[in-house]
N, C-alpha and C positions, 0 to 999 in steps of 0.2 A: 326643955320641953318634954312634956308627959306625951303619953300612947292616947291619953284624952284627946290633947290639943291636937294632934297629928288628924286625929278621926275628926274633930269638928272643921279644919281647916281645908281637910279633905271629902268631907260630908256628902256633896254633892256629886262625886266623881261616878262612883257607878252608876247613880240615877241617868245622868246625864252621857253616859259611856255611847251609846248606840247614836246617838246625836253627834256628839262629837267624831264618833267614825266617820258617819255622813258625811260631814263638814270636812273632813280628812280629804276622805276620798276624791271630792269635790274641787278641792282648792288643793290638793297635792303638786301639781304641776302647770295650773294655770292653763290647762286646755280650755278649749270651748265646749260648752253643751249644745248640742245644736241635734237635732232629730236625725237618725244614720239613716243610709239609701235605700236600704230594707228594712223592715219593722214588720216581721209575719209571726203571726198566731198557729204554730201546730197542735192544734188540738188541746189547749193550756200551757203548751211550753212556748216562752217567747222567741225567735231569733231575731237578732240583729244582724246586719251585715253593713260593716260602714270602710270604706275604704280612706286608705292614706295618701296611697298614690297607683300609678296602673299596676305596679308591682307589690302590693301591700296594703291585707286588708285585715282587718278585724272582726272578728264573730263572737256575739255575745250571746249567751242564754240563761234563761231564770226562768222560773214560772212568776214571779213580779217585772211587771212592762215598766217598772221606775228602776229595776235594777238593770233593765237591759237598755236604757235609753243612758244611763248615767257613765260618762266617761271612764278611760281607765284609770287606773289607782299610781301610787307610788311609782317615780322614776320616768314617767312619760311628759316628754314637751311638747309633742305635734300636734296640730287640730288634724281632723280629719280632710279630706280632698277626693271629691268625687269626679273631679274635673276628667273626663274622658268615659267617665262608666255609663251603662247605661243598663235598664232592666226590662227583661221579656219574661213574660209568661208563657210555659208550654205544660203540655200535658204531664211530663215527668216532674215540672214542679217549677220553680220561681228561679231565674238563670239571671246573674248579675254580672256584666262582664266589662272590660276596658281590653286596650292593643296587645295587654301582656298577660291576662289572666281572665278567668271566669268561675265560677263561685255557683255552684246549683245547689239549692235547699230543694232535697227531695218532696215531695205531694206525701200526705200521710192521708190515707181515708180515714173518716170519721170511724174510730172503732165499734164496733157492736159489740153483743153480751158476749162473754167470754166463754170458751168451751170450758171443757171438765179438766184441760191439763194446764188450760190459763188461770182457772182459779186459782192456782197454787202458785204456776211460776211465771204470770206478767208482770211486765214492769211495771213499777208504780208510778213511774214517769210517762208522760207521752213521748213517743221517741221520737228524736230528732237525728237526722243524716245528711248527710253534705258531702260536695265532693268540690275541690277545687282543679282546674285544670289549666294546660298551656291551650294558647288560640288553635295548636294543629291538633287538639282535642287529648291529647296525652294527661294522662292523670296525675298532679303533682302530690295531691296528700288528699285524703278519703275520711271522715269522721266516720265512725260508725255506730258512735253512741255517747251518752253521756249520763254523769250522776248528780244526785243531791239527796244525800239521806242525812236524815235530823238526827245530829247528837246533842251532847251537854260539853262544851271546854270552856274549863276555867269561869263556872260560874255563867257561863251566858249559852244561849241556845239558838243554835247555829244549824252549820250544814258542814260535811264532808261533800267537797265538789271536786267532778272530772270527768275526764272527757278521752275517748280511746280513738285510735287512726288504723287505718288498715295498713301494716307495714312488708310489704314486699322481700323476700328472700335475699334480695343483692341489696338491701338499704343497708346503713352502716350511718352512726350519728356519734358525733362532737359534742363538745362544749362542757353546758349544764356548770361553767364556775371548777373550783378546784373539788378534786377526788384523785388522793395520794396513793392508790395501791397498785400504780404500775403497769395501768391497761386504758392504752388510746381508745379504742372502738365501743363504745357501752353496749352495742349490740348484746342481747341475752344478758343483759345486768338489770338489776335493778338498783336506781341512786337513790340516797335517802339527802333529798336536798335540803338542807340546814347548814346553818354552822354551825359548826362545832370542834371546839377546840380538843375537846377527847376523844376524835375519831382513831380508832386504832392504827392506822396507816397513816397518820398524821391529818392535819385542820385539815375541816371539809367547808368548804365556799358556797354558795349554793347562788346561783344567777342563773333564773330560768328561760335560757335561752337555747334552743338545741337546735346545730347546722347538722345537715345531711349531706350524704354524696349527690343526693339527688335532684339538687338545684333547688332548694328549699330551706325554711327554717322555721321553727314554731317559739314563739318569743310568748311565756304565758304569765298571765298576769295575774299572780296572788302570792302576798309576802309573804303567807302562813308555811310550817314547814309539808312539803311537798315531794312524793314517790313518781320518780319516773322511770316505768319497767318500758325498756327500747327492745322491738322486736322480738319479742317474748309471746309463743302461741301463732301467732302472724298478726300482734299488734302492739303498738306502744301505746301505752296508757299514762294518762298525767292524774294524781290524786294530791288536792290540799284539804289542809286537815281542819281548815275554818274557812264559810265562804258562803255566800247566798245568791252565788251566780258563777257560772263558767264564763271565762275570759281571756282569749287570747289572740294574737296576730300571725298570719302567713305571710311570710316574706320569700317571695320567689325571685329568682335572677339565673340567665345564662350563666354568668360568672359565680364564683363564691363572692369575689368582691361585690357584687351586684347585690347581695345579700347583707354585707356588712353595711353597704351604704342605705340600706334601710334599717337594720340596726341603730345607725346614725341619725336617720332621720327623726325616727320616733324616740331616742333616748339621748340624745344629743351629741355634741362633737367632742370627739377628745384634744384639747388644746395639745400645741406643742408645747415642753418643760424646757426649763431653762435649760441651755447647753449642757452646764454642769451634770445633769443628770443624766448625759450618754457616758460622762466620764466616770472614775474610778472615786467608788465612797467606801469609805476605812468607817467602819462600826467596830465596836467590843461592847461585850458584858463586863465590868464596864469599866471607861475611864474613871478614875476615881476623883480626880483633881483635875484644873485646870492645864496645870504645868506637864501633866502625862499628855493632854491634850495636844500641845503646844510643842513636846519635843517627838511627837507621833509626826506629826506634822513635820517639826525641823527633819527628821530622819527622812522623809521621802525627798526631800530637797537637796540636804545633804547627799544621798544616792545615787539622784537624779532620775529618780521613777516619778512620772507622772502621780497627780491625786489632785481631785475636785472637793471633794465634800470629807469635811470630818462632821461625825458623830459623836453626841454628849446620850447618852442611855439613861437610864434609870435611875433613881436615886441621889440623883443631884439636888436634891430638893431637901426639905427639913422636916417634912413628915408630907406622907401620901394626900393632896386634895389642898395644899398649902396655896400650888403653883406662886411658888418660889425658888429660889436658886441657895444656896446654902453658902453663905459667905466665907465657912470657915476652910473648905474645899476652893472656893469659886469665889475669892476675896474681888475678883476683879473682871467679869466674864466680854464687858464690853472690850476693856483692853485686851485682851483673849482676842476677840474677835475682830479685832483692829489691828493686831498682829497677824491672824491667818491670812485677812483679806489682803494684807499686802504682799502675803507671799503667793496669789493670789488661788488661795481655798476658801471657800464657804463652809458655812456650820449647817447642823441640822441638830433639832435639841427632841428629845422624846416628852410626850405632854401627855399626861393620862385623864380618862374621864372619871377615874375613882375618886373618894372624896373619906376619908376615916372619920368616924365619929368625933373625933378630938379636933378635926381641923377646923382651921380658921372660918371656913364658908359652910360647912354643914349646917350649922341653923339656919341662915339665911336661906340656903337652898331647899331645904326640909318647906321651910316656912311658905316659901313660893310655889310648892311643889315642882319642883324643879330634876325630882328625883324620882328614879322607879320605886314605884309604891307595893306593897299589901292590898286587898282589896279593901282595909280598913285605913287604909293612907299612909300608914307606919312607912318609912321607907323600908326598902331593903337593902340588909347589912351584910356584905358577904352573901358565899354562895355552902351550903350543905358539905359540896366536895373539895378535893384537896386540900379541906383544911382553910378555906380561902375567905380571909375575915379583912381585906383590905379595903370595905367600907363600901359606900354605896354608890350606885351608878345615876351619873347625868343623864336624866333625860333628854333628849337630842331630838325626839320628835318635836319637843316644842321650841318654836323657834324662840320665844323669849330667853331660853335657856341657854338656845346656842348661839343666841347674841351676847349673850353676860360671859360665856365661856371664851368666846371669840376676846373681848374685852378684857378679860383677865390676862388671857395668853399675851394679847399687845402692850399691853400697860406694865406687866412682870417681866416679861420672858424676851419675849421680840423687841422692845425699847434697850436690851443690853446686847442689842447689833446680832441676835442669830437670825440667819436666813429664814430657814424653813423648819416644816414640823413633823415629826413622827408622832403619829396619833394611835399609840399602841392600844390594844384590847378593841378594835372597832366592829369584833363579830357581834354582840361584844363578849366578853368572859363573863361578865355576870348573866347567866343564860334567864333569858327574861318569860318561859315560860313559867306558867303559874299566877306571875305578877302582872300589875298594870305601868302604861305608860298615859301620857297625857293624851293622847288620843284613842285608847282601848288597850284590850287585852293584846298582854306579850305575846300570846300565842298568834293572835291574829297578825298580829306585823312581825312574826316571829323573826324574819331574814332584814327587814328594813333598816336596821340600826345602821349599818355601814355606809349608808348613802346618804343619809340628815346628819348624820356627825361629822362626816367630813365637808358635808355642804356648808355648814357653819364657819367654820375655818376658811374653806377655799372663799366663800363669799363676804365674808371679813376683808380677809387678806386685800381683796381683790379691789375691793372699795377704800379702804385704808392705806396702802400702798401701790398706788396705780400703777405706779412704774417698772415693778418689780412683779416677775412672773411667780405664780403661786407654785409650789409642790409638796405634795403631802406622801409620807410614808405610811401605807396601810396593810392592813393584816386581812383586812375581808373587802369585800365588795357585794351591791346586788344593781341592778338594774338601771344603769344611767351614771353609776360612778365612776366612769371614765370623764364624765363632763366637768371633773371638780379637779384636776389634776393631780391624780394618784399615781403614786409607783405600788403595786402591790408585791408582798414578798411571800411566800408558802409559809410562814410561822415558823416556830420551832420544832426543827426537824434533826434529826442525830446526824454525829459525823463519822455514819457507816458507809460502805462501798451498795448498802443495799438502795439506803438513803439517797444517794445520787443518780443511781439507777432509775428510782422513782422520781425523780424530779422532772428527768427531761419529756415524759408521758405525762405530768403533773401541767407543766405549763404549756405545752402543746393544746390542753383541752381548755386552759385558762385562757388563752389567747384566742383559741377557736371561739370563743365565748363572744369576741368585741371587744375584750380589753386589752389593749396591745402591750402597758406596760409591767411587766411582770418579772420577777427575779426571786432568787432566792439566799439563806445565808452561804455565803460559799465555807466552804470547809466545817456546816453544820452548825448548830447553835449549842446541844446539847454537849453535855462533856463526863462521859460515864463508859471507862472500856475496862473494866474489871476482868481479867484474864485473858485479855487478847492476846491473840496470836496470829501471825499474819499467815496467810494458805500459801502464799508461795515466799520465795527470799523477795524482799522489796527490794524496787527496782531503783529507789533514791536514798540517799546515804542519810541515815536517822541519826548516825552517832553525834552530831553537834547540835541537836536538838531536843537534848532529852529532858532541858528544864522545860522544855513546852508538853512535849510528846508523853513521857514517863515514858511506860513499856509497849507503848502503841507503835513500834517499830513502821509499820507501815501508812505511816498517817502521813508524812510527808508526800509518798507520792499520792496518795488521796488527795493532797491539798493541791498537788500540781495538776492531778485531771480535773479537780472541781474547777481549779482557774480557768483553766485550758477552754472547759466549758464554758465558764462563766464568763468568756470573752465575747464569747457570740450568745449573749443574753438581751434583751432589752435594757436592761438595769444590771451593773457591774458591783456589787457591792458584800464585802468580806463582812463577816459578824462571828461571834461566839464567845464560848464561856472560860476559852481555854486564858492560862496565863498571860497569854500576846497571841496577836490577831493580824498580826502587819506581814507583809509580803516577807520581809526575811525572817520569819518567825520559826522556819523549820528548816534549817540545815542552808548552808554554802550550794550545794547542789541543788535542789529544791528552789531556793534564791533564784539562782541561774535561769531556769526556767520561769518560771512565775513573772521575773522580772519582763522575759521577753515577750511572752503574752499581753501584761500588760501596755507594752511600749506598743504592739501591734493594735489593740483597742485602738489608741488614740491616733497611731495611722489610718486607720479606716475612718475618723471623726468625720469626715468629707460625708462620705458613703451614710455612716449613721445618721447623723443628723438631716441628712434629705431624707432619708425613711422616717423621720420623725414628722415634717412636714406632709410628706403623702400621706402619712395614717389620720394628719389635723384636715388634710383636705378630700379623703377616701371614707377615712373611719374603718379601712382596713389594716388589720395585724401585720406585722414586718417579721415575727417570728411565725413561722407558719407551719403545721404538720400538711406532710406532702399530699394527701388529698386535695389540699387546696389549690395546687398549680398544675396537678396531672389529676383530673379527673377521669380522665379515661384510660388510666394503667389500672388496671384492678388489684394490680402487686401491691400498691402503697396501704390502701387502706386502712391496715393494723399496724402498720410500720410505726413503732412508738421511740424508737431511739436513734432514729436521723428527722431532721428539718430542713427545709430552706430559712436563711437570715436575709431577708429581702429578696429581692428578684436575682441577685446572682449566685452566693453562697449555699452549698448542701453543705451541712454538718453532722458530722456523726460520733459523738463522744465515746470515750472510751469511761467505762466504769467498773471493770472489774479489776482487780488484785492481778496485777502480774501478766496484765496481758501485752503484746507487744505487735500484734495483728490482730485487724476484726474485718468482718465481711461489711461491704456496705453496697446497698442496692444502689444504680445507677438508674432512675425514670425514664421510662420510654419516654421517645418524642425530642429528644435532647441528644446532642456530645457534650461529654462533661471531662474537664483539665483538674488533674490533678494538681493543687494550689503549689504545694509543696516542689514537684517535679517538673510543670509542665505537661506532662504527658496525657495526651489528648487519647478519650476511651469513647466507645459509642454506648450509647442506652439502654434500658431494658435488658440489664445483666448486673448479676451480682459479681463482684470484683473481690480479693482478698486484698486488703491492702498494710501495707506497715504500719506499726504503729508505736516507733519507739516511747519511752517514755515522755520524751521533749517535742514530741508530734500527736496532733490532733488531727483526724482523718479531714479530710477538706476537701471537698471539689468545688469549681466554678461551672455553671451553665455556660457552654458556648453560646454566643451571641449576648455578652454581658459587656457590661463599663462601670468600672469601678473607680471612682477617684480616691485618690491619698493623697496623705497630708505631712509634714513636715512633723518632727519632733516638738512637742511642745512640754511646758509642765504642768498645766493645767488649759482648761478651753477660755480660761480669763484671757490668755496671750492668744492672737491674732495668726491665725494656722494659714500658712501660704500653700498651696498645693505644690505636693510634690513629685506625683505624675496622676496621667489617667490613665489606666490598663485598659485593654482592650481584649477578649477572648473573642476572637474572631469564631465564625461559622453560623451564622444568621446574621439580617440586620437588628438593630439594637437602639433602643435609646433609651436615656436616661437624664433626668430633673434635679441637676444639684442646686444647691438651694444654701444662701447665708444668712447671717444679720445678726445684730449684737448680742443674740442669744441670751438675753435678760427682759426687755420692756416686751409688752403687747403689741408692738408696730408691726410684728408680721400679721396680725389680723386685718389691718388698715393697705395690706399689700406693700409694706416697705418692708422690703429684703432683696436680695441679690440672687437672681435666678437664671441660671444657665441649661437650656434646652439642648445638652448632651445628642447626635444621630452618630450613629457609624453603618456607612454605606459596606456589607459587605464584598459586594463583586468589585467596588472600585478599591476598597482596601483603605476607606480615608473616613476619618472622623471630624466631625463638624461642630460649630457649637453656636448658638445663637443666643444674645443676651447678657450678661455682664460684660462688657467691652474688656476687662482686663483676662477674663477667665480667656474669651474667644480669641482674642489676639496670642495668645499663648499656645493655643493647642498643639499646634505643631509640635511646638518644645518638649509639652508634657505629656505628649502619645507617647504609647509602651504599647506595640501589639504583641500579645503571646504568641511565639511558635512552638 
């Protein structure tokens, strides 16, 4: 097909782009369009106040009334709800209030003629300022100004839009997706919020949701590239590259979990993943044929190590975009998957949204307009950076393209028995700047792709496989991505101690964004270590792993520390370009330690799976930066190398080569038990903890209940409780949950729930709910002393 043909097929796209964009905005989430509770005119600046709950309010500003009354954009599923809100008019301005919040839009007197100074420096926009307060009168957040600056982007006349907020000196900022510089608190930094695989410290992912230690979060409604300067010069500013309005939500909460409940309401529920997702996932770049896949799975069973998911990574196909399985290397994938399932192992396979010019579907997709395009309608083929010539990108903003893509996955790949899908390049890797989606400019929708691309597979899988929970491994996210069953990972990181250290803060900000399921490539994905020399004598013997590690003498030590950390991540998955990437690949000494932690992961499965159900119910993540649970302890606000893993565990990974002890801060307000020694220590102090190479510093909060299970080869085997540990010192409650681990029955309330309660004064644990657990509590209880 010629270039002229492409122009003819797509000749109407530029002409109708604005209409398509407007339609997409109105229809993106199915939210109801209605007159907002408050619609104000401040001398030509229109302001809308739109409550969604007593503690959730949307603020919209524009010079055009129709922009202000339009619903929020992509990612949102909630409808406005003004129940319990009222409107009052005072001399100071208009006040909208509920039992939880008040929003005052300050009065703005009509401006008179400008004085001499104002002739040069007066703002072009009619000013607007507003303040959100608690019922007590305490300020939650104060907007001090807004921006609407005309410019042209990708041939489109548009605006740079933004708003600024007062930043108190003791305010701290978290979230915003994924930034891998190794800094937890965003205060004093400018975050370039856009998906960027080539970011110097590692791939960035933009989810524009900022959570503070001051009891509120701001959720920014704009998918274009956005710069957020947090706490700089006494203000926090947001500035998006493309837009015609400012639109954002304020979510307030007495606890941080109330903020995440607001995020859940606005952008959707986090599903409970299949139980296998909480187990161990084995990947490698790459298993070249089906026998290798089978041999590795059999290796885990032979050694008695648990394993839940085997991953088939890229290049199993005959050509990029064929959406087929190479019959030479994978002669019978259905038989392979039956064998895996017989061992209690599930499978996941990588599917890319790229289509080479020579692939069988390219002409069809181009003719239908299902690919990212140049302005003249030609498909974009590859990138000018990194010599990327891997083909055109599926335009997943187009619902028809999404449906087509899922149908080919279903018919060509899922039909061969593969359980779940790894949707790689979901940022997307083919950067949309300067190009066009079906709904409009790639610049306007710069950060949208990971939401809509995973949406198509999630919705198709739910419809066509109604008795099997969806699971997607994805490399990027946007607002609402959590509702499509995604496990996120931090992209192609390096196998270095520096990378390991940076992963800890990276994951804490990602989960602080409201996306609970994050992990990384245990061991690092890249493999290039020229002239590497360990800083200290390696703590793990590398001599019997030379075939894998080469001259990287301290890599077995790094692998051990990474697996220890990975045990306490929402997703535990190994991956990498190494010759081997399995538990036994780094020498006998490393294997003995790693396998111990792999088994510990499964011992904690009843605790982990119950945390997953809690996230489904509440929206709150269970991998938690310390500010979430200890908001009254100012010492925790920028501690990025420790975190809570559920309500019980304080995890302090070792990320320095040769390190055999480390300092751990025990937050104030609780006593703490050393998990390994049961020593009890008061909080509010920093302690030096022994950390020999087989130990990760791990503490348990006093007043915790930790259910533990018997050894199992995978979550396909029913797991009985081994014990219920109680760490006394306070009354405690924990909701233990279990179900079939596969179906959607949990959404109907079908499952086994036991509400465990510890009475500290009486020294007694009780349970209400599942009869089998309740009857066994006396025998299962172990009180740590």
